[in-house]
PyMOL Python script that loads the backbone (N, CA, C, O; Angstrom):
from pymol import cmd

cmd.read_pdbstr("""\
ATOM      1  N   MET A   1     -11.540 -10.999 -13.489  1.00  0.00           N
ATOM      2  CA  MET A   1     -10.515 -11.748 -12.777  1.00  0.00           C
ATOM      3  C   MET A   1     -11.228 -12.709 -11.835  1.00  0.00           C
ATOM      4  O   MET A   1     -12.171 -12.314 -11.149  1.00  0.00           O
ATOM      5  N   SER A   2     -10.801 -13.934 -11.795  1.00  0.00           N
ATOM      6  CA  SER A   2     -11.454 -14.915 -10.936  1.00  0.00           C
ATOM      7  C   SER A   2     -11.085 -14.660  -9.476  1.00  0.00           C
ATOM      8  O   SER A   2     -10.138 -13.933  -9.176  1.00  0.00           O
ATOM      9  N   GLU A   3     -11.848 -15.269  -8.583  1.00  0.00           N
ATOM     10  CA  GLU A   3     -11.672 -15.036  -7.147  1.00  0.00           C
ATOM     11  C   GLU A   3     -10.356 -15.596  -6.610  1.00  0.00           C
ATOM     12  O   GLU A   3      -9.773 -15.006  -5.700  1.00  0.00           O
ATOM     13  N   ALA A   4      -9.872 -16.719  -7.146  1.00  0.00           N
ATOM     14  CA  ALA A   4      -8.637 -17.330  -6.630  1.00  0.00           C
ATOM     15  C   ALA A   4      -7.424 -16.412  -6.787  1.00  0.00           C
ATOM     16  O   ALA A   4      -6.726 -16.181  -5.799  1.00  0.00           O
ATOM     17  N   PRO A   5      -7.138 -15.876  -7.981  1.00  0.00           N
ATOM     18  CA  PRO A   5      -5.995 -14.958  -8.093  1.00  0.00           C
ATOM     19  C   PRO A   5      -6.191 -13.688  -7.263  1.00  0.00           C
ATOM     20  O   PRO A   5      -5.228 -13.144  -6.722  1.00  0.00           O
ATOM     21  N   ARG A   6      -7.433 -13.216  -7.163  1.00  0.00           N
ATOM     22  CA  ARG A   6      -7.706 -12.026  -6.364  1.00  0.00           C
ATOM     23  C   ARG A   6      -7.420 -12.284  -4.892  1.00  0.00           C
ATOM     24  O   ARG A   6      -6.828 -11.452  -4.204  1.00  0.00           O
ATOM     25  N   GLY A   7      -7.848 -13.450  -4.420  1.00  0.00           N
ATOM     26  CA  GLY A   7      -7.584 -13.805  -3.024  1.00  0.00           C
ATOM     27  C   GLY A   7      -6.097 -13.953  -2.754  1.00  0.00           C
ATOM     28  O   GLY A   7      -5.607 -13.549  -1.700  1.00  0.00           O
ATOM     29  N   GLN A   8      -5.386 -14.528  -3.703  1.00  0.00           N
ATOM     30  CA  GLN A   8      -3.937 -14.680  -3.558  1.00  0.00           C
ATOM     31  C   GLN A   8      -3.266 -13.307  -3.554  1.00  0.00           C
ATOM     32  O   GLN A   8      -2.343 -13.064  -2.776  1.00  0.00           O
ATOM     33  N   ARG A   9      -3.727 -12.422  -4.415  1.00  0.00           N
ATOM     34  CA  ARG A   9      -3.162 -11.070  -4.466  1.00  0.00           C
ATOM     35  C   ARG A   9      -3.408 -10.335  -3.148  1.00  0.00           C
ATOM     36  O   ARG A   9      -2.515  -9.667  -2.626  1.00  0.00           O
ATOM     37  N   ARG A  10      -4.631 -10.463  -2.614  1.00  0.00           N
ATOM     38  CA  ARG A  10      -4.940  -9.829  -1.328  1.00  0.00           C
ATOM     39  C   ARG A  10      -4.040 -10.363  -0.224  1.00  0.00           C
ATOM     40  O   ARG A  10      -3.551  -9.603   0.612  1.00  0.00           O
ATOM     41  N   GLU A  11      -3.823 -11.678  -0.225  1.00  0.00           N
ATOM     42  CA  GLU A  11      -2.965 -12.287   0.790  1.00  0.00           C
ATOM     43  C   GLU A  11      -1.527 -11.786   0.659  1.00  0.00           C
ATOM     44  O   GLU A  11      -0.878 -11.506   1.667  1.00  0.00           O
ATOM     45  N   LEU A  12      -1.028 -11.671  -0.558  1.00  0.00           N
ATOM     46  CA  LEU A  12       0.330 -11.154  -0.763  1.00  0.00           C
ATOM     47  C   LEU A  12       0.436  -9.701  -0.310  1.00  0.00           C
ATOM     48  O   LEU A  12       1.429  -9.319   0.308  1.00  0.00           O
ATOM     49  N   LEU A  13      -0.566  -8.893  -0.609  1.00  0.00           N
ATOM     50  CA  LEU A  13      -0.567  -7.501  -0.159  1.00  0.00           C
ATOM     51  C   LEU A  13      -0.581  -7.442   1.368  1.00  0.00           C
ATOM     52  O   LEU A  13       0.104  -6.614   1.969  1.00  0.00           O
ATOM     53  N   HIS A  14      -1.357  -8.315   1.986  1.00  0.00           N
ATOM     54  CA  HIS A  14      -1.431  -8.372   3.445  1.00  0.00           C
ATOM     55  C   HIS A  14      -0.071  -8.740   4.043  1.00  0.00           C
ATOM     56  O   HIS A  14       0.374  -8.116   5.005  1.00  0.00           O
ATOM     57  N   GLN A  15       0.580  -9.744   3.478  1.00  0.00           N
ATOM     58  CA  GLN A  15       1.894 -10.155   3.970  1.00  0.00           C
ATOM     59  C   GLN A  15       2.924  -9.043   3.788  1.00  0.00           C
ATOM     60  O   GLN A  15       3.752  -8.807   4.668  1.00  0.00           O
ATOM     61  N   LEU A  16       2.870  -8.367   2.656  1.00  0.00           N
ATOM     62  CA  LEU A  16       3.801  -7.268   2.408  1.00  0.00           C
ATOM     63  C   LEU A  16       3.573  -6.133   3.400  1.00  0.00           C
ATOM     64  O   LEU A  16       4.531  -5.559   3.919  1.00  0.00           O
ATOM     65  N   ARG A  17       2.306  -5.807   3.666  1.00  0.00           N
ATOM     66  CA  ARG A  17       2.001  -4.757   4.638  1.00  0.00           C
ATOM     67  C   ARG A  17       2.529  -5.142   6.022  1.00  0.00           C
ATOM     68  O   ARG A  17       3.086  -4.300   6.727  1.00  0.00           O
ATOM     69  N   ASN A  18       2.359  -6.406   6.413  1.00  0.00           N
ATOM     70  CA  ASN A  18       2.878  -6.855   7.713  1.00  0.00           C
ATOM     71  C   ASN A  18       4.391  -6.679   7.798  1.00  0.00           C
ATOM     72  O   ASN A  18       4.908  -6.215   8.813  1.00  0.00           O
ATOM     73  N   ARG A  19       5.090  -7.044   6.746  1.00  0.00           N
ATOM     74  CA  ARG A  19       6.554  -6.931   6.761  1.00  0.00           C
ATOM     75  C   ARG A  19       7.003  -5.468   6.783  1.00  0.00           C
ATOM     76  O   ARG A  19       7.977  -5.123   7.452  1.00  0.00           O
ATOM     77  N   LEU A  20       6.298  -4.624   6.059  1.00  0.00           N
ATOM     78  CA  LEU A  20       6.632  -3.200   6.088  1.00  0.00           C
ATOM     79  C   LEU A  20       6.332  -2.599   7.461  1.00  0.00           C
ATOM     80  O   LEU A  20       7.043  -1.702   7.913  1.00  0.00           O
ATOM     81  N   ASN A  21       5.288  -3.086   8.122  1.00  0.00           N
ATOM     82  CA  ASN A  21       4.996  -2.614   9.477  1.00  0.00           C
ATOM     83  C   ASN A  21       6.119  -2.983  10.437  1.00  0.00           C
ATOM     84  O   ASN A  21       6.524  -2.164  11.261  1.00  0.00           O
ATOM     85  N   VAL A  22       6.623  -4.208  10.336  1.00  0.00           N
ATOM     86  CA  VAL A  22       7.741  -4.631  11.189  1.00  0.00           C
ATOM     87  C   VAL A  22       8.951  -3.740  10.923  1.00  0.00           C
ATOM     88  O   VAL A  22       9.627  -3.302  11.854  1.00  0.00           O
ATOM     89  N   MET A  23       9.218  -3.478   9.647  1.00  0.00           N
ATOM     90  CA  MET A  23      10.340  -2.612   9.298  1.00  0.00           C
ATOM     91  C   MET A  23      10.123  -1.202   9.865  1.00  0.00           C
ATOM     92  O   MET A  23      11.061  -0.570  10.349  1.00  0.00           O
ATOM     93  N   GLY A  24       8.893  -0.726   9.800  1.00  0.00           N
ATOM     94  CA  GLY A  24       8.578   0.594  10.340  1.00  0.00           C
ATOM     95  C   GLY A  24       8.824   0.672  11.839  1.00  0.00           C
ATOM     96  O   GLY A  24       9.348   1.670  12.333  1.00  0.00           O
ATOM     97  N   PHE A  25       8.445  -0.386  12.573  1.00  0.00           N
ATOM     98  CA  PHE A  25       8.708  -0.412  14.012  1.00  0.00           C
ATOM     99  C   PHE A  25      10.206  -0.397  14.290  1.00  0.00           C
ATOM    100  O   PHE A  25      10.662   0.291  15.204  1.00  0.00           O
ATOM    101  N   ALA A  26      10.967  -1.146  13.513  1.00  0.00           N
ATOM    102  CA  ALA A  26      12.421  -1.173  13.694  1.00  0.00           C
ATOM    103  C   ALA A  26      13.022   0.204  13.402  1.00  0.00           C
ATOM    104  O   ALA A  26      13.898   0.672  14.130  1.00  0.00           O
ATOM    105  N   LEU A  27      12.551   0.842  12.341  1.00  0.00           N
ATOM    106  CA  LEU A  27      13.053   2.177  12.018  1.00  0.00           C
ATOM    107  C   LEU A  27      12.673   3.180  13.105  1.00  0.00           C
ATOM    108  O   LEU A  27      13.449   4.082  13.421  1.00  0.00           O
ATOM    109  N   TYR A  28      11.486   3.020  13.674  1.00  0.00           N
ATOM    110  CA  TYR A  28      11.075   3.908  14.760  1.00  0.00           C
ATOM    111  C   TYR A  28      11.991   3.724  15.968  1.00  0.00           C
ATOM    112  O   TYR A  28      12.374   4.697  16.616  1.00  0.00           O
ATOM    113  N   ALA A  29      12.337   2.481  16.266  1.00  0.00           N
ATOM    114  CA  ALA A  29      13.238   2.213  17.388  1.00  0.00           C
ATOM    115  C   ALA A  29      14.606   2.854  17.163  1.00  0.00           C
ATOM    116  O   ALA A  29      15.304   3.197  18.117  1.00  0.00           O
ATOM    117  N   LEU A  30      14.979   3.010  15.904  1.00  0.00           N
ATOM    118  CA  LEU A  30      16.271   3.615  15.559  1.00  0.00           C
ATOM    119  C   LEU A  30      16.135   5.087  15.165  1.00  0.00           C
ATOM    120  O   LEU A  30      17.022   5.646  14.519  1.00  0.00           O
ATOM    121  N   ARG A  31      15.026   5.708  15.556  1.00  0.00           N
ATOM    122  CA  ARG A  31      14.728   7.073  15.093  1.00  0.00           C
ATOM    123  C   ARG A  31      15.788   8.095  15.492  1.00  0.00           C
ATOM    124  O   ARG A  31      15.940   9.109  14.811  1.00  0.00           O
ATOM    125  N   ASN A  32      16.524   7.857  16.575  1.00  0.00           N
ATOM    126  CA  ASN A  32      17.551   8.803  17.014  1.00  0.00           C
ATOM    127  C   ASN A  32      18.888   8.579  16.323  1.00  0.00           C
ATOM    128  O   ASN A  32      19.800   9.398  16.437  1.00  0.00           O
ATOM    129  N   GLU A  33      18.999   7.472  15.610  1.00  0.00           N
ATOM    130  CA  GLU A  33      20.230   7.169  14.879  1.00  0.00           C
ATOM    131  C   GLU A  33      20.245   7.966  13.573  1.00  0.00           C
ATOM    132  O   GLU A  33      19.244   8.024  12.858  1.00  0.00           O
ATOM    133  N   THR A  34      21.361   8.562  13.281  1.00  0.00           N
ATOM    134  CA  THR A  34      21.484   9.293  12.022  1.00  0.00           C
ATOM    135  C   THR A  34      22.687   8.762  11.256  1.00  0.00           C
ATOM    136  O   THR A  34      23.830   8.844  11.705  1.00  0.00           O
ATOM    137  N   SER A  35      22.391   8.226  10.108  1.00  0.00           N
ATOM    138  CA  SER A  35      23.444   7.783   9.201  1.00  0.00           C
ATOM    139  C   SER A  35      22.849   7.770   7.801  1.00  0.00           C
ATOM    140  O   SER A  35      21.634   7.674   7.627  1.00  0.00           O
ATOM    141  N   LYS A  36      23.699   7.866   6.835  1.00  0.00           N
ATOM    142  CA  LYS A  36      23.247   7.852   5.444  1.00  0.00           C
ATOM    143  C   LYS A  36      22.513   6.550   5.102  1.00  0.00           C
ATOM    144  O   LYS A  36      21.461   6.602   4.464  1.00  0.00           O
ATOM    145  N   PRO A  37      23.038   5.378   5.508  1.00  0.00           N
ATOM    146  CA  PRO A  37      22.308   4.139   5.190  1.00  0.00           C
ATOM    147  C   PRO A  37      20.916   4.086   5.832  1.00  0.00           C
ATOM    148  O   PRO A  37      19.965   3.617   5.207  1.00  0.00           O
ATOM    149  N   LEU A  38      20.792   4.565   7.077  1.00  0.00           N
ATOM    150  CA  LEU A  38      19.474   4.554   7.720  1.00  0.00           C
ATOM    151  C   LEU A  38      18.521   5.539   7.051  1.00  0.00           C
ATOM    152  O   LEU A  38      17.334   5.245   6.903  1.00  0.00           O
ATOM    153  N   GLU A  39      19.016   6.686   6.652  1.00  0.00           N
ATOM    154  CA  GLU A  39      18.157   7.645   5.943  1.00  0.00           C
ATOM    155  C   GLU A  39      17.688   7.063   4.614  1.00  0.00           C
ATOM    156  O   GLU A  39      16.534   7.241   4.222  1.00  0.00           O
ATOM    157  N   THR A  40      18.585   6.369   3.926  1.00  0.00           N
ATOM    158  CA  THR A  40      18.213   5.710   2.672  1.00  0.00           C
ATOM    159  C   THR A  40      17.150   4.650   2.926  1.00  0.00           C
ATOM    160  O   THR A  40      16.192   4.532   2.162  1.00  0.00           O
ATOM    161  N   LEU A  41      17.316   3.884   3.989  1.00  0.00           N
ATOM    162  CA  LEU A  41      16.341   2.849   4.343  1.00  0.00           C
ATOM    163  C   LEU A  41      14.994   3.469   4.706  1.00  0.00           C
ATOM    164  O   LEU A  41      13.952   2.949   4.308  1.00  0.00           O
ATOM    165  N   ARG A  42      15.000   4.563   5.451  1.00  0.00           N
ATOM    166  CA  ARG A  42      13.745   5.246   5.807  1.00  0.00           C
ATOM    167  C   ARG A  42      13.018   5.736   4.559  1.00  0.00           C
ATOM    168  O   ARG A  42      11.801   5.594   4.442  1.00  0.00           O
ATOM    169  N   THR A  43      13.767   6.307   3.639  1.00  0.00           N
ATOM    170  CA  THR A  43      13.169   6.800   2.399  1.00  0.00           C
ATOM    171  C   THR A  43      12.603   5.653   1.572  1.00  0.00           C
ATOM    172  O   THR A  43      11.502   5.758   1.032  1.00  0.00           O
ATOM    173  N   ALA A  44      13.347   4.569   1.473  1.00  0.00           N
ATOM    174  CA  ALA A  44      12.871   3.405   0.720  1.00  0.00           C
ATOM    175  C   ALA A  44      11.625   2.815   1.371  1.00  0.00           C
ATOM    176  O   ALA A  44      10.694   2.411   0.674  1.00  0.00           O
ATOM    177  N   HIS A  45      11.599   2.764   2.697  1.00  0.00           N
ATOM    178  CA  HIS A  45      10.438   2.242   3.422  1.00  0.00           C
ATOM    179  C   HIS A  45       9.214   3.116   3.152  1.00  0.00           C
ATOM    180  O   HIS A  45       8.128   2.606   2.879  1.00  0.00           O
ATOM    181  N   GLN A  46       9.394   4.425   3.230  1.00  0.00           N
ATOM    182  CA  GLN A  46       8.282   5.345   2.983  1.00  0.00           C
ATOM    183  C   GLN A  46       7.749   5.179   1.560  1.00  0.00           C
ATOM    184  O   GLN A  46       6.535   5.158   1.355  1.00  0.00           O
ATOM    185  N   SER A  47       8.628   5.062   0.594  1.00  0.00           N
ATOM    186  CA  SER A  47       8.205   4.867  -0.796  1.00  0.00           C
ATOM    187  C   SER A  47       7.468   3.547  -0.971  1.00  0.00           C
ATOM    188  O   SER A  47       6.464   3.482  -1.681  1.00  0.00           O
ATOM    189  N   ALA A  48       7.962   2.496  -0.328  1.00  0.00           N
ATOM    190  CA  ALA A  48       7.311   1.185  -0.429  1.00  0.00           C
ATOM    191  C   ALA A  48       5.917   1.220   0.185  1.00  0.00           C
ATOM    192  O   ALA A  48       4.990   0.615  -0.353  1.00  0.00           O
ATOM    193  N   VAL A  49       5.760   1.921   1.305  1.00  0.00           N
ATOM    194  CA  VAL A  49       4.440   2.042   1.939  1.00  0.00           C
ATOM    195  C   VAL A  49       3.487   2.802   1.020  1.00  0.00           C
ATOM    196  O   VAL A  49       2.324   2.422   0.883  1.00  0.00           O
ATOM    197  N   GLU A  50       3.969   3.869   0.391  1.00  0.00           N
ATOM    198  CA  GLU A  50       3.125   4.633  -0.530  1.00  0.00           C
ATOM    199  C   GLU A  50       2.692   3.777  -1.719  1.00  0.00           C
ATOM    200  O   GLU A  50       1.531   3.820  -2.124  1.00  0.00           O
ATOM    201  N   LEU A  51       3.612   3.006  -2.274  1.00  0.00           N
ATOM    202  CA  LEU A  51       3.265   2.113  -3.382  1.00  0.00           C
ATOM    203  C   LEU A  51       2.271   1.043  -2.943  1.00  0.00           C
ATOM    204  O   LEU A  51       1.343   0.715  -3.682  1.00  0.00           O
ATOM    205  N   LEU A  52       2.463   0.504  -1.752  1.00  0.00           N
ATOM    206  CA  LEU A  52       1.532  -0.500  -1.232  1.00  0.00           C
ATOM    207  C   LEU A  52       0.144   0.103  -1.041  1.00  0.00           C
ATOM    208  O   LEU A  52      -0.861  -0.551  -1.316  1.00  0.00           O
ATOM    209  N   ASN A  53       0.086   1.340  -0.574  1.00  0.00           N
ATOM    210  CA  ASN A  53      -1.210   2.004  -0.426  1.00  0.00           C
ATOM    211  C   ASN A  53      -1.896   2.171  -1.780  1.00  0.00           C
ATOM    212  O   ASN A  53      -3.111   2.000  -1.880  1.00  0.00           O
ATOM    213  N   GLN A  54      -1.138   2.502  -2.813  1.00  0.00           N
ATOM    214  CA  GLN A  54      -1.712   2.615  -4.158  1.00  0.00           C
ATOM    215  C   GLN A  54      -2.248   1.269  -4.632  1.00  0.00           C
ATOM    216  O   GLN A  54      -3.331   1.196  -5.213  1.00  0.00           O
ATOM    217  N   LEU A  55      -1.490   0.208  -4.385  1.00  0.00           N
ATOM    218  CA  LEU A  55      -1.961  -1.131  -4.755  1.00  0.00           C
ATOM    219  C   LEU A  55      -3.230  -1.494  -3.993  1.00  0.00           C
ATOM    220  O   LEU A  55      -4.142  -2.106  -4.550  1.00  0.00           O
ATOM    221  N   GLY A  56      -3.285  -1.119  -2.728  1.00  0.00           N
ATOM    222  CA  GLY A  56      -4.480  -1.374  -1.930  1.00  0.00           C
ATOM    223  C   GLY A  56      -5.693  -0.646  -2.475  1.00  0.00           C
ATOM    224  O   GLY A  56      -6.790  -1.203  -2.511  1.00  0.00           O
ATOM    225  N   GLU A  57      -5.503   0.602  -2.902  1.00  0.00           N
ATOM    226  CA  GLU A  57      -6.599   1.363  -3.506  1.00  0.00           C
ATOM    227  C   GLU A  57      -7.073   0.698  -4.788  1.00  0.00           C
ATOM    228  O   GLU A  57      -8.277   0.606  -5.029  1.00  0.00           O
ATOM    229  N   GLN A  58      -6.141   0.234  -5.610  1.00  0.00           N
ATOM    230  CA  GLN A  58      -6.517  -0.464  -6.843  1.00  0.00           C
ATOM    231  C   GLN A  58      -7.273  -1.747  -6.531  1.00  0.00           C
ATOM    232  O   GLN A  58      -8.246  -2.081  -7.207  1.00  0.00           O
ATOM    233  N   GLU A  59      -6.827  -2.463  -5.509  1.00  0.00           N
ATOM    234  CA  GLU A  59      -7.494  -3.712  -5.123  1.00  0.00           C
ATOM    235  C   GLU A  59      -8.926  -3.436  -4.670  1.00  0.00           C
ATOM    236  O   GLU A  59      -9.847  -4.165  -5.038  1.00  0.00           O
ATOM    237  N   ARG A  60      -9.113  -2.391  -3.875  1.00  0.00           N
ATOM    238  CA  ARG A  60     -10.466  -2.043  -3.424  1.00  0.00           C
ATOM    239  C   ARG A  60     -11.339  -1.627  -4.598  1.00  0.00           C
ATOM    240  O   ARG A  60     -12.526  -1.951  -4.637  1.00  0.00           O
ATOM    241  N   ALA A  61     -10.754  -0.911  -5.556  1.00  0.00           N
ATOM    242  CA  ALA A  61     -11.517  -0.498  -6.735  1.00  0.00           C
ATOM    243  C   ALA A  61     -11.938  -1.710  -7.558  1.00  0.00           C
ATOM    244  O   ALA A  61     -13.038  -1.732  -8.110  1.00  0.00           O
ATOM    245  N   LEU A  62     -11.079  -2.709  -7.644  1.00  0.00           N
ATOM    246  CA  LEU A  62     -11.411  -3.921  -8.397  1.00  0.00           C
ATOM    247  C   LEU A  62     -12.536  -4.706  -7.731  1.00  0.00           C
ATOM    248  O   LEU A  62     -13.272  -5.428  -8.403  1.00  0.00           O
ATOM    249  N   GLN A  63     -12.671  -4.570  -6.430  1.00  0.00           N
ATOM    250  CA  GLN A  63     -13.719  -5.292  -5.707  1.00  0.00           C
ATOM    251  C   GLN A  63     -15.091  -4.677  -5.933  1.00  0.00           C
ATOM    252  O   GLN A  63     -16.110  -5.323  -5.689  1.00  0.00           O
ATOM    253  N   GLN A  64     -15.123  -3.421  -6.402  1.00  0.00           N
ATOM    254  CA  GLN A  64     -16.397  -2.760  -6.653  1.00  0.00           C
ATOM    255  C   GLN A  64     -16.812  -3.017  -8.091  1.00  0.00           C
ATOM    256  O   GLN A  64     -16.037  -2.760  -9.012  1.00  0.00           O
ATOM    257  N   PRO A  65     -18.024  -3.522  -8.299  1.00  0.00           N
ATOM    258  CA  PRO A  65     -18.467  -3.820  -9.666  1.00  0.00           C
ATOM    259  C   PRO A  65     -18.585  -2.552 -10.507  1.00  0.00           C
ATOM    260  O   PRO A  65     -19.023  -1.507 -10.025  1.00  0.00           O
ATOM    261  N   GLY A  66     -18.188  -2.665 -11.764  1.00  0.00           N
ATOM    262  CA  GLY A  66     -18.334  -1.566 -12.711  1.00  0.00           C
ATOM    263  C   GLY A  66     -17.246  -0.523 -12.668  1.00  0.00           C
ATOM    264  O   GLY A  66     -17.343   0.486 -13.367  1.00  0.00           O
ATOM    265  N   VAL A  67     -16.215  -0.726 -11.877  1.00  0.00           N
ATOM    266  CA  VAL A  67     -15.127   0.243 -11.789  1.00  0.00           C
ATOM    267  C   VAL A  67     -13.909  -0.340 -12.480  1.00  0.00           C
ATOM    268  O   VAL A  67     -13.445  -1.425 -12.131  1.00  0.00           O
ATOM    269  N   GLU A  68     -13.397   0.381 -13.455  1.00  0.00           N
ATOM    270  CA  GLU A  68     -12.206  -0.054 -14.183  1.00  0.00           C
ATOM    271  C   GLU A  68     -10.960   0.323 -13.390  1.00  0.00           C
ATOM    272  O   GLU A  68     -10.965   1.335 -12.689  1.00  0.00           O
ATOM    273  N   PRO A  69      -9.892  -0.470 -13.486  1.00  0.00           N
ATOM    274  CA  PRO A  69      -8.639  -0.101 -12.818  1.00  0.00           C
ATOM    275  C   PRO A  69      -8.162   1.264 -13.287  1.00  0.00           C
ATOM    276  O   PRO A  69      -8.193   1.562 -14.481  1.00  0.00           O
ATOM    277  N   GLY A  70      -7.723   2.093 -12.350  1.00  0.00           N
ATOM    278  CA  GLY A  70      -7.259   3.432 -12.687  1.00  0.00           C
ATOM    279  C   GLY A  70      -8.341   4.487 -12.569  1.00  0.00           C
ATOM    280  O   GLY A  70      -8.037   5.679 -12.529  1.00  0.00           O
ATOM    281  N   GLU A  71      -9.605   4.070 -12.511  1.00  0.00           N
ATOM    282  CA  GLU A  71     -10.693   5.013 -12.320  1.00  0.00           C
ATOM    283  C   GLU A  71     -10.909   5.220 -10.835  1.00  0.00           C
ATOM    284  O   GLU A  71     -10.538   4.376 -10.018  1.00  0.00           O
ATOM    285  N   SER A  72     -11.504   6.336 -10.496  1.00  0.00           N
ATOM    286  CA  SER A  72     -11.841   6.594  -9.111  1.00  0.00           C
ATOM    287  C   SER A  72     -13.023   5.733  -8.713  1.00  0.00           C
ATOM    288  O   SER A  72     -13.988   5.602  -9.467  1.00  0.00           O
ATOM    289  N   ALA A  73     -12.949   5.146  -7.530  1.00  0.00           N
ATOM    290  CA  ALA A  73     -14.043   4.308  -7.045  1.00  0.00           C
ATOM    291  C   ALA A  73     -15.148   5.150  -6.437  1.00  0.00           C
ATOM    292  O   ALA A  73     -16.226   4.633  -6.143  1.00  0.00           O
ATOM    293  N   GLN A  74     -14.898   6.452  -6.239  1.00  0.00           N
ATOM    294  CA  GLN A  74     -15.890   7.319  -5.630  1.00  0.00           C
ATOM    295  C   GLN A  74     -16.638   8.072  -6.717  1.00  0.00           C
ATOM    296  O   GLN A  74     -16.039   8.493  -7.706  1.00  0.00           O
ATOM    297  N   PRO A  75     -17.967   8.248  -6.539  1.00  0.00           N
ATOM    298  CA  PRO A  75     -18.724   8.995  -7.541  1.00  0.00           C
ATOM    299  C   PRO A  75     -18.339  10.470  -7.512  1.00  0.00           C
ATOM    300  O   PRO A  75     -17.935  11.007  -6.481  1.00  0.00           O
ATOM    301  N   ALA A  76     -18.473  11.103  -8.660  1.00  0.00           N
ATOM    302  CA  ALA A  76     -18.164  12.525  -8.748  1.00  0.00           C
ATOM    303  C   ALA A  76     -19.213  13.312  -7.980  1.00  0.00           C
ATOM    304  O   ALA A  76     -20.389  12.950  -7.981  1.00  0.00           O
ATOM    305  N   CYS A  77     -18.798  14.373  -7.334  1.00  0.00           N
ATOM    306  CA  CYS A  77     -19.707  15.211  -6.566  1.00  0.00           C
ATOM    307  C   CYS A  77     -20.468  16.120  -7.525  1.00  0.00           C
ATOM    308  O   CYS A  77     -19.869  16.774  -8.378  1.00  0.00           O
ATOM    309  N   THR A  78     -21.799  16.159  -7.380  1.00  0.00           N
ATOM    310  CA  THR A  78     -22.614  16.993  -8.265  1.00  0.00           C
ATOM    311  C   THR A  78     -23.197  18.183  -7.534  1.00  0.00           C
ATOM    312  O   THR A  78     -23.966  18.941  -8.124  1.00  0.00           O
ATOM    313  N   ASP A  79     -22.850  18.377  -6.244  1.00  0.00           N
ATOM    314  CA  ASP A  79     -23.349  19.530  -5.490  1.00  0.00           C
ATOM    315  C   ASP A  79     -22.710  20.802  -6.021  1.00  0.00           C
ATOM    316  O   ASP A  79     -21.537  20.825  -6.394  1.00  0.00           O
ATOM    317  N   GLN A  80     -23.519  21.867  -6.045  1.00  0.00           N
ATOM    318  CA  GLN A  80     -22.967  23.150  -6.498  1.00  0.00           C
ATOM    319  C   GLN A  80     -23.251  24.225  -5.496  1.00  0.00           C
ATOM    320  O   GLN A  80     -22.865  25.376  -5.700  1.00  0.00           O
TER     321      GLN A  80
END
""", "prot")
cmd.dss("prot")
cmd.show_as("cartoon", "prot")
cmd.util.cbc("prot")
cmd.orient("prot")
């Protein structure tokens, strides 16, 4: 993958993380509010953050030479 699309992808991930952080602060401010719509929003926010973290892990793995997407970027432990 060339550097330009990778840089654009990193920037989009960064912008998405910023927006989810703002949403997280708003949800924290409303932490004492209990309603079905807010609970649904909290759950959706948590799921979106988890998915973003997975994308971030994939992005970091792509930055390391010789690592295929979906593989672990960390070497296997050989200590016994």
